[in-house]
KEFIKE-424247 format. One record per residue (C-alpha): residue in one letter; x, y, z. Coordinates in pm, 1 decimal. Example, Ala and Ser with C-alpha at 12.3 -4.5 7.8 and 13.67 -1.06 7.14 Angstrom:
BEGIN
<residu A&east 1230.0&north -450.0&up 780.0>
<residu S&east 1367.0&north -106.0&up 714.0>
END
This chain:
BEGIN
<residu X&east 10093.4&north 12812.5&up 10232.8>
<residu X&east 10436.4&north 12779.2&up 10456.9>
<residu X&east 10279.1&north 12928.9&up 10761.5>
<residu X&east 9943.9&north 12668.2&up 10719.3>
<residu X&east 10249.3&north 12409.7&up 10645.5>
<residu X&east 10416.6&north 12497.0&up 10980.5>
<residu X&east 10077.7&north 12459.6&up 11185.6>
<residu X&east 9998.9&north 12140.1&up 11034.8>
<residu X&east 10374.8&north 12003.6&up 11083.3>
<residu X&east 10299.1&north 12137.7&up 11462.2>
<residu X&east 10013.8&north 11943.9&up 11539.0>
<residu X&east 10086.2&north 11655.5&up 11338.1>
<residu X&east 10486.3&north 11643.6&up 11528.3>
<residu X&east 10372.6&north 11816.0&up 11898.6>
<residu X&east 10458.8&north 11525.4&up 12079.1>
<residu X&east 10826.8&north 11525.6&up 11972.7>
<residu X&east 10893.9&north 11869.4&up 12113.0>
<residu X&east 11024.0&north 12022.1&up 11836.5>
<residu X&east 11079.0&north 12409.2&up 11827.5>
<residu X&east 10967.0&north 12692.4&up 11594.2>
<residu X&east 11277.7&north 12692.6&up 11413.3>
<residu X&east 11269.7&north 12361.7&up 11346.1>
<residu X&east 10932.5&north 12369.6&up 11199.3>
<residu X&east 11016.8&north 12624.1&up 11009.0>
<residu X&east 11295.3&north 12472.3&up 10821.2>
<residu X&east 11098.2&north 12147.2&up 10787.9>
<residu X&east 10818.9&north 12343.5&up 10636.5>
<residu X&east 11106.2&north 12513.5&up 10399.9>
<residu X&east 11209.8&north 12160.6&up 10301.9>
<residu X&east 10824.7&north 12104.5&up 10198.4>
<residu X&east 10780.1&north 12452.1&up 10003.4>
<residu X&east 11129.1&north 12346.1&up 9820.8>
<residu X&east 10989.6&north 11985.8&up 9708.1>
<residu X&east 10707.2&north 12138.4&up 9505.3>
<residu X&east 10461.2&north 11868.7&up 9567.1>
<residu X&east 10201.2&north 12115.8&up 9787.6>
<residu X&east 10039.9&north 12388.3&up 9555.7>
<residu X&east 9673.3&north 12346.8&up 9738.5>
<residu X&east 9588.6&north 12337.7&up 10083.2>
<residu X&east 9404.1&north 11975.0&up 10023.7>
<residu X&east 9768.2&north 11864.1&up 9937.6>
<residu X&east 9923.5&north 11960.6&up 10287.4>
<residu X&east 9820.0&north 11720.0&up 10492.0>
<residu X&east 9988.0&north 11451.6&up 10304.0>
<residu X&east 10322.9&north 11605.8&up 10237.1>
<residu X&east 10292.3&north 11670.0&up 10621.0>
<residu X&east 10290.4&north 11277.7&up 10662.5>
<residu X&east 10554.4&north 11191.0&up 10377.7>
<residu X&east 10797.1&north 10909.1&up 10501.3>
<residu X&east 11083.7&north 11171.3&up 10397.5>
<residu X&east 10903.7&north 11426.5&up 10636.9>
<residu X&east 10833.7&north 11197.3&up 10881.9>
<residu X&east 11225.9&north 11063.8&up 10901.3>
<residu X&east 11321.6&north 11420.3&up 10931.2>
<residu X&east 11131.3&north 11502.3&up 11208.9>
<residu X&east 11230.6&north 11197.1&up 11428.0>
<residu X&east 11551.9&north 11254.6&up 11316.7>
<residu X&east 11579.1&north 11591.5&up 11448.2>
<residu X&east 11413.2&north 11496.1&up 11787.3>
<residu X&east 11678.7&north 11203.1&up 11831.4>
<residu X&east 11984.1&north 11473.5&up 11763.8>
<residu X&east 11804.3&north 11731.1&up 11992.4>
<residu X&east 11809.0&north 11493.2&up 12284.2>
<residu X&east 12162.1&north 11405.7&up 12198.9>
<residu X&east 12225.8&north 11770.3&up 12204.0>
<residu X&east 12071.8&north 11800.9&up 12538.2>
<residu X&east 12244.1&north 11533.2&up 12696.0>
<residu X&east 12608.3&north 11665.2&up 12587.6>
<residu X&east 12494.8&north 12029.6&up 12719.0>
<residu X&east 12378.7&north 11850.1&up 13024.1>
<residu X&east 12759.3&north 11718.6&up 13049.8>
<residu X&east 12931.4&north 12024.5&up 12927.8>
<residu X&east 12752.6&north 12167.3&up 13268.0>
<residu X&east 12841.4&north 11890.3&up 13464.4>
<residu X&east 13222.2&north 11909.2&up 13404.1>
<residu X&east 13180.2&north 12299.5&up 13513.8>
<residu X&east 13019.1&north 12239.1&up 13806.0>
<residu X&east 13297.8&north 11942.2&up 13948.7>
<residu X&east 13544.0&north 12208.1&up 13814.6>
<residu X&east 13423.1&north 12531.9&up 14044.9>
<residu X&east 13343.4&north 12268.8&up 14334.7>
<residu X&east 13691.5&north 12199.1&up 14337.5>
<residu X&east 13861.3&north 12557.9&up 14229.0>
<residu X&east 13570.4&north 12790.0&up 14492.1>
<residu X&east 13774.1&north 13106.6&up 14362.0>
<residu X&east 13643.3&north 13154.6&up 13992.6>
<residu X&east 13860.3&north 13507.0&up 14033.7>
<residu X&east 14203.1&north 13297.1&up 14037.4>
<residu X&east 14351.7&north 13304.7&up 13743.4>
<residu X&east 14669.3&north 13205.1&up 13797.5>
<residu X&east 14874.9&north 12847.5&up 13835.3>
<residu X&east 14902.4&north 12548.8&up 13672.4>
<residu X&east 14531.0&north 12401.3&up 13756.8>
<residu X&east 14385.8&north 12726.5&up 13526.9>
<residu X&east 14531.7&north 12555.4&up 13239.4>
<residu X&east 14260.6&north 12279.9&up 13331.2>
<residu X&east 13946.0&north 12492.3&up 13326.4>
<residu X&east 13687.1&north 12384.6&up 13094.1>
<residu X&east 13563.5&north 12633.4&up 12860.3>
<residu X&east 13207.9&north 12579.2&up 12874.8>
<residu X&east 13101.3&north 12808.7&up 12553.6>
<residu X&east 13364.1&north 12596.0&up 12327.7>
<residu X&east 13231.6&north 12219.0&up 12506.9>
<residu X&east 12861.8&north 12363.2&up 12411.1>
<residu X&east 12929.1&north 12502.2&up 12073.6>
<residu X&east 13127.5&north 12184.2&up 11963.5>
<residu X&east 12853.8&north 11946.3&up 12116.3>
<residu X&east 12590.4&north 12154.3&up 11916.3>
<residu X&east 12836.6&north 12142.2&up 11579.5>
<residu X&east 12810.6&north 11737.7&up 11659.7>
<residu X&east 12455.4&north 11666.3&up 11742.6>
<residu X&east 12376.3&north 11917.7&up 11397.0>
<residu X&east 12617.3&north 11773.8&up 11150.1>
<residu X&east 12399.2&north 11459.6&up 11086.4>
<residu X&east 12106.8&north 11624.5&up 11096.1>
<residu X&east 12221.9&north 11885.4&up 10819.0>
<residu X&east 12382.5&north 11600.7&up 10643.3>
<residu X&east 11997.2&north 11415.8&up 10614.8>
<residu X&east 11835.6&north 11716.6&up 10520.6>
<residu X&east 12105.4&north 11830.5&up 10254.7>
<residu X&east 12104.4&north 11453.7&up 10124.1>
<residu X&east 11704.5&north 11485.0&up 10070.5>
<residu X&east 11712.1&north 11818.6&up 9957.2>
<residu X&east 11974.4&north 11672.1&up 9696.5>
<residu X&east 11777.7&north 11385.8&up 9570.6>
<residu X&east 11456.8&north 11620.9&up 9526.4>
<residu X&east 11622.6&north 11840.0&up 9290.9>
<residu X&east 11790.6&north 11552.0&up 9112.3>
<residu X&east 11440.7&north 11413.7&up 9042.9>
<residu X&east 11290.1&north 11719.9&up 8951.7>
<residu X&east 11553.2&north 11772.9&up 8701.2>
<residu X&east 11507.1&north 11427.0&up 8571.6>
<residu X&east 11164.6&north 11411.6&up 8577.6>
<residu X&east 11160.5&north 11790.5&up 8374.9>
<residu X&east 11414.5&north 11658.2&up 8148.7>
<residu X&east 11237.9&north 11376.3&up 8048.8>
<residu X&east 10904.9&north 11551.7&up 7984.5>
<residu X&east 11106.9&north 11830.1&up 7752.6>
<residu X&east 11342.3&north 11546.3&up 7506.6>
<residu X&east 11025.3&north 11303.7&up 7512.3>
<residu X&east 10760.0&north 11600.9&up 7412.2>
<residu X&east 10953.6&north 11675.4&up 7077.2>
<residu X&east 10790.2&north 11530.2&up 6759.7>
<residu X&east 11112.8&north 11354.6&up 6597.5>
<residu X&east 11182.1&north 11170.1&up 6952.9>
<residu X&east 10819.4&north 11036.0&up 6937.7>
<residu X&east 10851.1&north 10911.2&up 6608.3>
<residu X&east 11176.6&north 10754.2&up 6642.5>
<residu X&east 11080.5&north 10593.2&up 6991.1>
<residu X&east 11381.0&north 10350.4&up 6983.2>
<residu X&east 11640.8&north 10606.7&up 6945.0>
<residu X&east 11511.8&north 10826.6&up 7176.3>
<residu X&east 11479.4&north 10607.0&up 7451.9>
<residu X&east 11859.1&north 10504.4&up 7399.0>
<residu X&east 11969.2&north 10830.1&up 7365.2>
<residu X&east 11780.2&north 10944.6&up 7727.4>
<residu X&east 11955.8&north 10591.2&up 7892.4>
<residu X&east 12295.9&north 10711.0&up 7774.6>
<residu X&east 12205.4&north 11065.9&up 7883.3>
<residu X&east 12135.1&north 10958.4&up 8238.6>
<residu X&east 12376.0&north 10745.1&up 8270.2>
<residu X&east 12605.9&north 11012.9&up 8215.0>
<residu X&east 12465.8&north 11244.7&up 8428.9>
<residu X&east 12461.7&north 10976.7&up 8731.6>
<residu X&east 12872.9&north 10914.9&up 8647.6>
<residu X&east 12931.3&north 11293.3&up 8693.0>
<residu X&east 12749.8&north 11318.3&up 9022.8>
<residu X&east 12400.5&north 11391.2&up 8904.1>
<residu X&east 12508.4&north 11805.0&up 8852.1>
<residu X&east 12302.3&north 11859.8&up 8553.7>
<residu X&east 12015.5&north 12081.9&up 8534.7>
<residu X&east 11674.7&north 11957.0&up 8362.5>
<residu X&east 11789.1&north 12181.4&up 8049.4>
<residu X&east 12173.9&north 12040.0&up 8040.4>
<residu X&east 12006.9&north 11678.4&up 8096.6>
<residu X&east 11735.5&north 11706.9&up 7805.0>
<residu X&east 12012.7&north 11897.0&up 7556.9>
<residu X&east 12265.0&north 11584.9&up 7654.7>
<residu X&east 12019.9&north 11342.7&up 7519.5>
<residu X&east 11858.3&north 11542.1&up 7200.2>
<residu X&east 12270.3&north 11515.6&up 7126.6>
<residu X&east 12271.3&north 11156.1&up 7155.9>
<residu X&east 11943.1&north 11116.1&up 6965.8>
<residu X&east 12070.1&north 11376.2&up 6646.7>
<residu X&east 12357.1&north 11179.4&up 6576.9>
<residu X&east 12153.7&north 10829.3&up 6617.4>
<residu X&east 11862.3&north 10945.1&up 6392.4>
<residu X&east 12108.6&north 11127.8&up 6114.2>
<residu X&east 12238.9&north 10762.2&up 6017.6>
<residu X&east 11904.7&north 10703.4&up 5895.6>
<residu X&east 11914.7&north 11034.6&up 5684.6>
<residu X&east 11698.9&north 11225.6&up 5936.1>
<residu X&east 11769.3&north 11613.8&up 5960.3>
<residu X&east 11610.7&north 11663.8&up 6326.9>
<residu X&east 11732.4&north 12034.8&up 6234.5>
<residu X&east 11450.9&north 12091.3&up 5993.3>
<residu X&east 11073.1&north 12099.4&up 6052.5>
<residu X&east 10884.1&north 11786.4&up 6170.2>
<residu X&east 10651.2&north 11628.1&up 5909.3>
<residu X&east 10425.1&north 11447.8&up 5991.9>
<residu X&east 10355.2&north 11128.7&up 5794.6>
<residu X&east 9983.3&north 11096.5&up 5612.9>
<residu X&east 9762.0&north 10928.3&up 5763.8>
<residu X&east 9731.7&north 10522.0&up 5706.3>
<residu X&east 9450.6&north 10432.5&up 5461.2>
<residu X&east 9404.5&north 10774.5&up 5323.3>
<residu X&east 9523.7&north 10746.0&up 4997.7>
<residu X&east 9193.4&north 10744.0&up 4869.8>
<residu X&east 9134.2&north 11117.4&up 4989.5>
<residu X&east 9485.1&north 11285.5&up 4882.8>
<residu X&east 9477.2&north 11104.0&up 4521.9>
<residu X&east 9311.7&north 11309.9&up 4223.5>
<residu X&east 9092.3&north 11093.9&up 4018.3>
<residu X&east 8938.6&north 11356.9&up 3821.7>
<residu X&east 9148.6&north 11264.4&up 3501.1>
<residu X&east 8986.9&north 10891.7&up 3532.2>
<residu X&east 8662.4&north 10998.0&up 3598.4>
<residu X&east 8634.7&north 11244.2&up 3302.6>
<residu X&east 8769.2&north 10938.1&up 3067.6>
<residu X&east 8537.7&north 10695.2&up 3201.1>
<residu X&east 8249.9&north 10909.2&up 3150.7>
<residu X&east 8397.5&north 10992.5&up 2782.0>
<residu X&east 8371.5&north 10642.4&up 2711.0>
<residu X&east 8002.9&north 10573.9&up 2864.8>
<residu X&east 8133.1&north 10363.6&up 3155.5>
<residu X&east 8053.4&north 10591.3&up 3391.4>
<residu X&east 7786.2&north 10805.5&up 3409.4>
<residu X&east 7820.8&north 11186.3&up 3346.2>
<residu X&east 7769.0&north 11482.6&up 3624.4>
<residu X&east 7404.4&north 11587.0&up 3619.6>
END
């Protein structure tokens, strides 16, 4: 699946001149989101706003990196023009000799840092969203939560607020557990013990189907007010 995603990315963003490693990183990002489970979903994922933002951002950072590299090379060429003997390692002038490797490394770090931060921000956002959706499904899927919806909604809101206040660091299980804790306390005030197996309420209007009328039927038959069974 990743190979197909890479091919789709290369075709969609061929005008940006992205390299293989960049395409691979973008493909990893899409795979990590978990939004693509079959081939027909690839096109929409590749054209998504978040992926488009990353691709164009990368292109801009690469352009900046190239300019930084050109600046470093120009500085080195200028130094060589002023110091024609590269083997002369003596004198005060040598202290001012630019370190091309370090200059380029610094330029790379400066250019890549914003890109890395953007990717990490989007990855964290997706991780938080996935945890939130997973926890919500788990918590509200319980029978008690379905019956006591007001208490469940309040407990969920409190758990989400707590998670946000601590930097959205809770996993799906931890968030669901926190919401469950708030919920259990709330319904316990109504005398509800969620540690016991859930018992559904009898269907409304089903009294006739659950009451035993046999004794009353016999009394009416004995009094002649109701025909006896044949």
